[in-house]
C-alpha positions as CSV (number, residue, x, y, z in Angstrom):
1,M,97.5,91.9,118.9
2,N,95.7,94.3,121.3
3,E,96.8,97.8,122.2
4,K,98.5,96.6,125.4
5,D,100.8,94.4,123.4
6,I,102.5,97.1,121.3
7,H,106.3,96.6,121.5
8,W,109.3,98.5,120.2
9,N,109.6,95.9,117.5
10,D,106.1,96.5,116.5
11,L,106.8,100.3,116.1
12,I,109.9,99.4,114.1
13,R,107.9,97.1,111.8
14,Y,105.3,99.9,111.4
15,V,107.9,102.5,110.4
16,N,109.4,99.9,108.0
17,G,106.0,99.3,106.3
18,E,105.8,95.7,107.3
19,M,102.4,95.7,108.8
20,S,99.0,95.0,107.2
21,G,95.4,94.3,108.0
22,E,94.2,94.1,111.6
23,E,97.7,94.5,113.0
24,L,98.2,97.8,111.2
25,R,94.8,99.0,112.3
26,K,95.5,98.2,115.9
27,T,98.9,99.9,115.9
28,E,97.5,103.1,114.3
29,E,94.7,103.2,116.8
30,W,97.2,102.9,119.6
31,I,99.3,105.7,118.1
32,Q,96.3,108.0,117.9
33,K,95.0,107.2,121.3
34,D,97.6,109.1,123.3
35,P,100.0,112.0,122.4
36,E,102.7,110.1,124.3
37,N,102.4,107.2,121.9
38,S,102.9,109.5,119.0
39,E,106.0,110.8,120.7
40,R,107.3,107.3,120.9
41,L,106.7,106.7,117.3
42,A,108.5,109.9,116.4
43,F,111.4,108.8,118.5
44,V,111.6,105.5,116.7
45,K,111.6,107.3,113.3
46,R,114.5,109.6,114.4
47,I,116.6,106.6,115.4
48,Y,115.6,104.6,112.3
49,A,116.5,107.5,110.0
50,L,120.1,107.7,111.3
51,P,122.7,107.4,108.4
52,A,124.4,104.0,108.2
53,E,127.8,105.4,109.4
54,E,126.2,106.6,112.6
55,R,124.4,103.4,113.5
56,G,127.5,101.4,114.5
57,E,127.4,97.9,116.0
58,W,125.6,98.0,119.3
59,D,125.2,95.5,122.1
60,A,121.8,95.7,123.7
61,D,122.8,94.2,127.0
62,A,125.8,96.4,127.4
63,A,123.7,99.5,126.6
64,W,121.3,98.5,129.3
65,E,124.0,98.0,131.8
66,R,125.5,101.4,131.0
67,F,122.1,102.9,131.6
68,R,121.7,101.2,135.0
69,K,125.1,102.5,136.1
70,K,124.3,106.0,135.0
71,H,120.9,106.1,136.6
72,P,121.2,104.1,139.9
73,E,118.1,105.9,141.2
74,V,115.9,104.1,138.5
75,D,114.3,100.8,139.6
76,T,115.3,98.7,136.6
77,R,113.4,95.8,137.9
78,R,110.1,97.5,136.9
79,K,108.6,96.5,133.7
80,P,108.2,99.1,131.0
81,L,104.7,100.1,129.7
82,I,105.6,98.7,126.3
83,G,108.9,97.2,125.2
84,T,111.0,94.3,124.0
85,S,113.5,93.1,126.5
86,S,117.2,93.8,126.2
87,E,117.8,90.1,126.1
88,L,115.5,89.6,123.1
89,L,117.0,92.5,121.2
90,S,120.5,91.1,121.8
91,R,119.3,87.7,120.5
92,R,118.2,89.4,117.3
93,L,121.5,91.3,117.1
94,R,123.5,88.1,117.5
95,A,121.3,86.3,114.9
96,G,123.3,88.2,112.3
97,N,120.3,89.2,110.1
98,S,121.8,92.3,108.4
99,R,118.4,93.8,107.8
100,Y,117.5,93.8,111.5
101,R,121.0,94.3,113.1
102,W,121.0,98.1,113.3
103,I,117.2,98.2,113.8
104,A,117.5,96.0,116.9
105,A,120.4,98.1,118.1
106,A,118.3,101.2,117.7
107,A,115.5,99.6,119.6
108,S,117.8,98.8,122.5
109,I,118.8,102.5,122.6
110,L,115.1,103.4,122.5
111,F,114.3,101.0,125.3
112,V,116.8,102.5,127.7
113,A,116.2,106.1,126.6
114,M,112.4,105.9,126.7
115,A,112.6,104.3,130.1
116,A,114.0,107.5,131.4
117,L,111.8,109.8,129.3
118,F,108.4,108.2,129.8
119,L,108.3,105.6,132.5
120,Y,110.2,106.4,135.7
121,N,109.7,110.1,136.5
122,V,113.4,110.8,136.6
123,E,114.1,114.6,136.7
124,D,116.5,115.6,134.0
125,E,117.3,118.9,132.4
126,P,115.0,119.8,129.5
127,V,115.9,118.4,126.2
128,R,116.7,121.1,123.6
129,E,115.8,120.1,120.1
130,E,117.3,121.6,117.0
131,V,114.8,123.4,114.8
132,T,115.2,122.7,111.1
133,E,114.3,125.7,109.0
134,V,112.3,124.5,106.1
135,T,112.0,126.4,102.7
136,Y,109.0,125.5,100.7
137,K,108.4,125.5,96.9
138,E,105.2,125.7,95.1
139,F,104.6,124.3,91.6
140,F,101.5,125.0,89.5
141,A,100.6,123.2,86.2
142,Q,99.0,125.8,84.0
143,P,95.7,124.8,82.4
144,G,96.5,123.1,79.1
145,S,99.9,121.8,80.2
146,R,101.4,119.1,82.5
147,T,104.4,119.7,84.9
148,R,106.9,117.0,85.6
149,L,109.0,117.2,88.8
150,T,111.9,115.3,90.4
151,L,111.9,115.7,94.2
152,S,115.0,116.1,96.3
153,D,114.7,112.4,97.4
154,G,114.6,111.2,93.8
155,S,110.9,110.6,93.8
156,R,109.0,111.9,90.7
157,A,105.7,113.7,90.3
158,I,103.5,114.7,87.4
159,L,101.0,117.4,87.9
160,K,97.8,117.4,85.8
161,P,96.8,120.7,84.2
162,G,95.4,123.2,86.8
163,S,97.0,121.4,89.8
164,R,99.2,122.7,92.5
165,L,101.9,121.0,94.7
166,V,103.7,122.5,97.7
167,L,106.7,120.7,99.1
168,P,110.0,121.4,101.0
169,E,113.0,122.4,98.9
170,S,114.7,119.4,100.6
171,F,113.6,116.5,102.8
172,R,116.9,116.4,104.5
173,G,116.6,116.7,108.3
174,L,112.8,116.1,108.3
175,E,111.1,113.2,109.9
176,D,108.8,112.5,107.0
177,R,108.5,113.6,103.4
178,V,105.4,115.6,103.3
179,V,103.8,117.4,100.2
180,E,100.5,119.2,99.9
181,L,98.4,118.8,96.8
182,E,95.4,120.6,95.3
183,G,94.2,119.0,92.1
184,E,95.6,115.8,90.7
185,A,99.1,114.3,90.5
186,F,100.9,111.0,89.8
187,F,103.7,110.0,92.2
188,E,106.5,107.5,91.8
189,V,108.0,107.4,95.3
190,E,111.6,106.2,96.0
191,P,111.8,104.1,99.1
192,E,113.6,105.7,102.0
193,P,113.6,103.5,105.2
194,G,112.2,105.4,108.2
195,K,110.9,108.3,106.1
196,T,107.3,107.9,105.1
197,F,106.1,109.9,102.0
198,I,102.9,111.7,102.8
199,V,100.5,113.5,100.4
200,K,98.1,115.8,102.2
201,T,95.1,117.3,100.5
202,E,92.3,119.4,102.0
203,K,90.4,116.3,103.0
204,T,92.8,113.4,103.2
205,I,96.3,112.1,104.1
206,T,98.0,109.4,102.0
207,R,101.0,107.6,103.5
208,V,103.5,105.5,101.5
209,L,107.0,104.1,101.8
210,G,107.6,103.4,98.1
211,T,105.1,102.9,95.3
212,R,103.4,104.4,92.2
213,F,100.0,106.0,92.6
214,N,97.7,108.8,91.5
215,V,95.9,111.3,93.8
216,S,92.9,113.4,92.7
217,S,91.6,116.1,95.0
218,Y,90.0,119.2,93.4
219,P,88.3,121.9,95.5
220,E,85.1,121.5,93.6
221,D,84.9,117.7,94.3
222,D,83.4,116.3,97.5
223,F,85.6,113.2,97.2
224,V,89.2,112.2,96.9
225,S,90.4,109.3,94.8
226,V,93.7,107.4,95.1
227,A,94.6,104.9,92.3
228,V,97.5,102.6,93.1
229,I,99.6,101.0,90.4
230,S,102.0,99.1,92.6
231,G,102.9,98.9,96.2
232,V,100.6,99.8,99.1
233,V,99.4,103.2,100.5
234,S,97.4,104.1,103.5
235,L,94.5,106.6,103.0
236,E,92.7,108.4,105.8
237,G,90.6,111.5,106.3
238,R,91.6,114.6,108.1
239,R,88.2,115.0,109.8
240,D,88.1,114.4,113.5
241,D,85.4,111.7,113.0
242,A,87.1,110.1,110.0
243,A,87.2,106.3,109.9
244,V,90.5,104.4,110.6
245,P,93.0,104.4,107.7
246,A,92.4,102.1,104.8
247,R,95.2,100.2,103.0
248,I,95.1,100.3,99.2
249,S,97.3,97.8,97.2
250,G,98.3,97.7,93.6
251,N,95.5,97.8,91.0
252,H,93.1,99.1,93.5
253,L,91.2,102.4,93.9
254,G,90.4,104.1,97.1
255,I,87.6,106.7,97.3
256,Y,87.3,109.0,100.3
257,T,83.6,109.8,100.5
258,P,81.8,112.9,101.9
259,E,80.8,110.7,104.8
260,G,84.4,110.4,105.9
261,V,84.9,106.7,105.0
262,V,87.3,105.1,102.4
263,E,85.8,102.7,99.9
264,V,88.3,100.4,98.2
265,S,87.6,98.5,94.9
266,E,89.7,96.6,92.3
267,L,90.7,98.4,89.1
268,S,90.6,96.4,85.9
269,D,91.3,99.5,83.7
270,M,93.7,102.2,84.9
271,S,93.3,104.4,81.9
272,K,90.7,106.7,83.4
273,Y,93.0,107.6,86.3
274,L,96.4,107.4,84.5
275,G,95.8,108.1,80.8
276,W,96.4,111.8,81.4
277,I,100.1,111.1,82.2
278,E,100.6,110.1,78.6
279,G,98.5,113.0,77.3
280,E,95.2,111.2,77.0
281,L,92.1,112.3,78.8
282,V,89.7,109.3,79.4
283,F,86.1,109.5,80.4
284,Q,84.1,106.5,81.5
285,Q,80.4,107.2,82.1
286,E,81.3,110.7,83.4
287,P,78.5,113.3,83.8
288,L,78.7,116.3,81.5
289,D,79.3,118.9,84.3
290,R,82.5,117.0,85.3
291,V,83.5,116.5,81.7
292,A,83.3,120.3,81.3
293,L,85.5,120.9,84.3
294,E,88.1,118.4,83.0
295,L,88.1,119.9,79.5
296,Q,88.5,123.4,80.8
297,R,91.7,122.4,82.7
298,W,93.0,120.1,80.0
299,Y,92.7,122.6,77.1
300,N,92.6,125.9,79.0
301,I,89.2,126.9,77.7
302,S,85.9,128.2,79.1
303,I,82.8,125.9,79.0
304,E,79.3,126.6,80.3
305,I,76.2,124.4,80.4
306,D,72.7,125.9,80.0
307,P,71.6,126.4,83.6
308,E,67.9,126.1,82.5
309,K,68.5,122.6,81.3
310,P,69.5,120.6,84.5
311,E,69.0,117.3,82.6
312,L,72.1,118.1,80.6
313,Y,74.3,117.9,83.7
314,E,73.4,114.2,84.1
315,K,74.2,113.1,80.6
316,K,77.2,110.7,80.8
317,L,80.1,110.6,78.4
318,T,82.4,107.6,77.6
319,S,85.2,108.8,75.3
320,S,88.9,109.8,75.2
321,F,90.8,112.8,73.8
322,R,94.4,113.6,73.1
323,Q,95.8,116.8,74.5
324,N,97.0,117.9,71.1
325,Q,93.6,117.4,69.5
326,P,92.0,120.7,68.1
327,V,89.6,122.0,70.8
328,R,86.7,122.5,68.4
329,E,87.0,118.9,67.3
330,V,86.8,117.7,70.9
331,I,83.7,119.9,71.6
332,E,82.0,118.6,68.4
333,A,82.7,115.0,69.5
334,V,81.1,115.6,72.9
335,S,78.1,117.3,71.2
336,L,77.5,114.4,68.8
337,T,78.0,111.7,71.4
338,L,75.6,113.2,73.8
339,N,73.2,114.5,71.2
340,I,73.3,118.1,72.4
341,S,74.1,121.4,70.8
342,F,76.8,124.0,71.4
343,T,77.7,127.5,70.4
344,E,81.1,129.2,70.4
345,K,81.9,132.8,71.2
346,N,85.3,134.4,71.7
347,G,86.9,131.0,72.5
348,S,84.2,130.1,75.0
349,F,81.8,127.2,74.5
350,Y,78.2,126.9,75.6
351,F,76.3,123.5,75.7
352,T,72.6,123.4,75.4
353,E,69.9,121.1,73.9
């Protein structure tokens, strides 16, 4: 596929999450190349998201004939910039595949509607779009506690201590299901055809249709990690010079680097990224400065590292701790494992040699 071969059916397959590899990359490049292409995708999503009772049974050829009669000034012999012919859509309709019947019908409507909107310079009255007023909610998991949420679409989210999630009160009437995350959260997304679930962080955008995955994006980190249990997600940077989106499948990890690229690797052990969901904080060769940050959020305590001993920051810890463990017991375990000392004062801990 090249960018000149993008058809309505391709956009429908893109919205339905049926693309992968090079085909997905080419389609996303085409969408990003021109704002008009983005408008076409948005139009597909609106038709695709129609309730079943509104889709009806459509005849692509009849729809095209009605359009020709209504707009005799349009030269219907001209080829569209992109598109699947009315005849082909009707064949898919007549094929009786229930999965594609209404999709093909929607595409036929798109074909005739977009011909007027984008291809033929027909002067019509301005289209007035209804504006949906969106009410947002913010959830914050206090240090030392996790927060479990059920979203309006039935999807579920668990916030790690010290994390924040902002989302619409309801996804009804919205083109996509978009939430914004600061910190770390696990998502179990309910599929909803035509409505992509999108997790935005300060640095990245993660897109899914239905899957289970964990996103970690803290302000103090220069990277974002996405660990996928099942399904497939698309991860991309929000920088203007970010690389093309990367697809991450089940049992794989995607790391968005400071250079603006996504590195994908296989995960043999998910505990480091998902253990916290069941109340276990897992460290695997983690430097002490990051261990300290995690423990502060996990137990709602204050930890400092001797600034005059920079070598302490690079000491690496492999261990795990339950959230209900006594804090002093955890600090002692870190101290013994790394062969360092600590002091405690007024509930704050100080690591030194």
